[in-house]
N, C-alpha and C positions, 0 to 999 in steps of 0.2 A: 876580671869582672865576670862573673857567671851571670849568664843569659837569666829571665826569668822565667823559663820553661825548665831550667837546671834547677834552679832553687826552687822553684815549686814540686820537684820531684824529689829531692834531698827534703822537701819537708814534710811531703808524705811517706817517706823512706823512715823518717823520726817518729811519726805517731804511730807507724803501723809496729817498728821497734818496742814503742813502749806498750803495748799491747791495745793499743785503741783502733776500734776495727772503723774503717776509710771505704766508700764507695769505690769500685773498681770504676780505673776513669775509662776504656773499652766499654761496661756493662753500662755506665751513663749514656753513654752516645748514642743517638737516635737512629733505631735499625731500618735501615731502607731495603727490603730483596729486590732483587734484579728481575726485572720485567713484570712487575707487579705495582705500577706507576697507580697512586691514589685516585678513586672514582670519581669525576664530579657528583655534587649532590643531586644537580637535575636528573642526570643520567641515569642515576639509583633510583630516584622517584619514576620517572619515564619506565622503565621496566618492571618495577611492581604494580604498574595502574593494567587492568584490562576492561576495554571497552565492551558496551554494550554487544551481545551477538549479531544485534541488527541495527545497529550504526554505521554511519558511514560519512567520514568527515570530505566528499566533495557533494558541492553544488550544484545540478544541474539546472540551468537561466531556461525558463518558459519564455518564449515571447510573447508576451502576453496581448501586446497590441494587435500581433498577429491573426493570435488567438480569437481575441476580440471581433476583429474583419471575418473571420470565419463563422463567426455565431455565437462562439463559446462563451461563459457564463465566464469573466476574470475577476477581481475583487474590486476593481473599478466600478464594474457594473450593477449597483446594490440599489439603483431604482428603478432596472426596465420588468416590464411585464414577464421577462422568460426567467428573472430573478424570483418574481413572485409563484410564478405556476411550481419553479423548484420548491421552492418554499412549503406547498400545499403537500407537492411527491414525496419529500424527506421525513415530515412530520410522523408518518405511520411507522416507516422503515426505522428512525432513531429511537420510537418507542415502543418497537418489538426489542431491539437490541438493548435496549437499558432499561425494560420495565418496569419506566414511568407511570404505565398505564396499566398495570397490571403483574403479570407473571413476566418475568422478563424467560424468553426465548432459547433454546438451547440452541450455542452455537448461531445467535440474533445478528450478530455482527457482523456474520459473514452472509453477504449480501450476494447473490449471483444475478447479473443482468443478462438476459438471452431472447431470443426470437424464434418464432416456428420458422422462417426463412431468412434469406441474404437480403442484406437492402431496407430492412424495417426503420432502421436508427437505432441500433444497441449500443455500438460503440460510442455515437454523438452521446447518447443520453448518460452512459456511464462514466463517461468524463464529467458531462456540465452536474451530474448527479455528486460526483468526487469534489468537484468546485463548489458547491453550494453546502455541504458537510462541512468543506473545510475553511467554510468562512463561520463556523459554528463558533463560539466562544467556548464552549466544555468538551469538544470532539478534535482530532487530530483521524486525516482519513488514508488510507492505504490505498491506493488502483492497482491490479492486477489484472495483467494482459495475461488470460486464461485459454486465448482462443491460438492454439499452442500451432493448427494449423494456418490458419492464415489469420499473423498476429496481424494490428493495426494501429494499436495504442501510440507506441512510442513514434511512427510516424504523423499520424494526427497531432501529435503534440509537439514536432519538431526537431526530435529527439535520434540521433543514431542508434542503429542496433544493438543491443549489448546482451549476456548472459543473464539468467534470471530464474525464472520458475523450474524448468527441467533442467537444470544445471544443479539447483540444491536437491531435486528429487535423486538424482544422479550421485550425491555425494562430491559433486566437482567443483562446490564452491560454497559458500558459508552466505548468511543473511549480510552481513557486513560487508559482503564486497559485491553484491548484485544491486541490495536496496537505494537506489535512487531518490535521494531527499532533493527538493525542487527551492526556488528560489521564493515559495509559499509556503511560508514555515509548516503549517499544519499538513501541505498535500507531501507524497511519499508513492513514487510509482514502482512496481515490479516487474520488468518484461518476461513475457514468455519464455525467454530463453533459447539454446541453441537447438532446433530440429532434433527429433531423436524419432528412429522407427516404431518404439514402440510406446509412443505419449500416450497411448491410450490406457495400458498395462502401467504405468508412473501416474498415473492421474488416480488410478482405482489400487494404488499399492498402498499397504502400511506405513511406506515413508510420507505419503500425501497425507494420510489421517493423520500422522503423529504432527506434520508440519502445521495441519490448517489447527488443531488442538492449541497448539503452541503460540500461533498468530490471535487465535481467538480470546486465548486467556493470558498471552503476556502484558496487553496493556487493557483496563478497563474504560477508557475514552477513547480506544480507534474505533471506527469504523471500514472495515474490509469490504472492497467493492471489486467482483471477479467479471470481467469481461469477457462472457464464453463463447462459443460456438453455436449456430442455431441449432435447436432441438432437432429439427427433422434432415437436417443435413447430416451430422455425423454422430456418433454415440459417445463422443466425449462429455459433452453437454449433459447426456444424462449421470454417466456415469458423477460426473463433477456436482448433479444437482442433490445426488443421495448424501453428499459432505456439510452441504450451506444449510443455514438455519434460514433462508431468505431466499425466496426466487422470485424474479420481476420478469415479466414477458413483455417483450415492446414488440405492441401492435400497431403497423400505420394504416392510418383511418383511409379507406378507399383502396387498399391493397390487398391487405391480408385478408385470406377466405378464411369464412368462419372455419369452417370443416378443417382447416389447416391449424389454426387454433386449438380447437378442440384437440386434433390428434395430438397437437403440444404437451396439450394440458394432460391427454393421459399416460404420459410418458413420466409424468413427476409426480404421479397420485401420491407417492409415500411422502412427498416433501410436506412440513407442515405449513409452513406458511408461504402461499402462493399469492401472487399479484399478478394483475395487469395495467401495462400503462399504455394509454392511448395516443400515440403519437401526431403530430400532424390533423389533429379534429379542428373542426372550424365553427366559431359560435357567431349564429343570427344576432339581429339587432334585441330579439326578443328573448336572447338568453339558449336558445335550442342548439345543440348541436349536431352540425353534419359531417359530410368526409368533404376535407381539400383539396382540390387538383390544381395543380401548376402555381404553385406560391413558392417559388424557390426551385432551387436545387439540392440543398442540401435539406439535413433529418430537423425538423421543428427549427427553424432560424426562427421563429419570429416574425415571419413576414404576414402584411394583412391579418388575421382577425385566428392564424392557427396556435393552437393552445395545445396543452398537454395533462392527461387525466389520469389517475390512479384508482384501482380498484383492487380491493381485497378478497380474494377470491374463495375465503375459506367458509363463506358462507354465498349459498347461492351458486347457480348454472350461470356460466358466463353468455353474453349475447353480445357479437362483434359487431350485431350493424347500427347498435345504440351508442348512446353515449355512455360513459365508462362511472 
């Protein structure tokens, strides 16, 4: 008895002999090419997706309890006096950035925090302002350590050194590689980056202008705070100030000389919006403000009656010896 295969072959030969077309058995078999195994669907989908240029999949955890112990604002400090002070400070800055009280300032969401001299509390203020804006419902914030000569933001936040701004300007990194997302969803950090002998030239370069344009326009809800060097210590802050929408000069009550403040202001006369923030001022029982001495060892930690006050310098001359 012939096998089933032989019977099928004979039957196929008979059909063809009768002039009836029949599919070729070899052609009907599925063809699998060597070294070309089918790609899993998930893998094909992954390769077709491009992440936004400033996204980061890694989240850097801030020790919120340790930051609170150092006097910084954290999400749980919603009812503290310091929180209320920074609410007052951030309102005009946000209004200038969004145009909620008039015309929107050009690059108004780029805010530079600086001081006349070192040790006046600008970095402490930068972090707390960023934390305060991060608590907003309609805004996110990016904190940039632009003090490329003496960076301190990562250390104050308890984060390890990392590439950042200078690496972007040199073309050695993409934003998605250096942007540091934190466990506060609306707060991201950009480090100063690896030291560079021509950091001044990089901050004044076309690459910097293009980067700032992109950062200012990419997200309408993002406020970007730059912690910069003191104005009278280096020229880097002056270069950076020319490209900012707003500049805030931190003045420590009882320490900063009026002549230094006036000199610092003269270096950024071309900036459209300049503000002074009086740090560690003390109010008496009658509501008047004087200078606070010996209230702790940080900057504006909220001990005693220390307060912060902000003043818009677009109108009138500055007088550092009075309240803001």
